[in-house]
N, C-alpha and C positions, 0 to 999 in steps of 0.2 A: 506228790511232789510240791504242789502249790503250798500246802500247809508247811512243809519243810522250808520252803523259800521264805515264808513269813515268820518263821521261828528264829530264835537266837539263843545263845548261851546253853544252859543246861537242857532247856526244852528241845532245842535243835539236836543236841547230842543224843538225847533219849529217843527222839523220833528216828534219827539216822540209824542208831543201833537196833531199834526194833525192826525197822525195814530190812536191814542187812541180815538180821537173824532169820527172818522169813525167807529172804532170798537164798541164804545158805541152806535152809531146810529143804527148799525146792531142789537144790543141787544134790543133796543127800538122797532125796527120794528118787531122783532119776538114776543116780549111781546104784542105789539098792536094786532098782529094777534091772539094770544091766547085770549086776552081780547075780541076781536070782535067775534071769532068763537068758543071759548072754552065752555065747558059745565060743567066742574068741578069747584065748587066755590073756593076750595083751590088753584087750579091752576090759576084761574082768579085773586084771591087776590095776589098771588105771582107775577103775571104779572104786576099788578098795582104797586107793591112795586119796581119791577125792573124798570119800566118806570120812577117812581118818582126819584129813586136813580140815575139812569143813566143820566137823564136830568139835575139833579143838578150837577153832575160831568161834564157833557158837558159844562154847563154854566161856571163852575169854570175854566175849561181848556181854554174856549174861552176868558175869562177875562185875564188869564195868557198870552195868545197870544197877546192880545191887549195892554198889558203893556210893 
């Protein structure tokens, strides 16, 4: 976070996106665990929703980094 505070412009954007991608990947991993090991249908449905949404956002952020 300190490095991000000291960054600006394109570098700040890059650092923010890279950090958010990792954060989203953590959410996907937790949701995948629930999907694989969970027993409650509502929780498993929510886990799949999280996986789908977070993966879509990861893809969008990766595209932003590539441009």
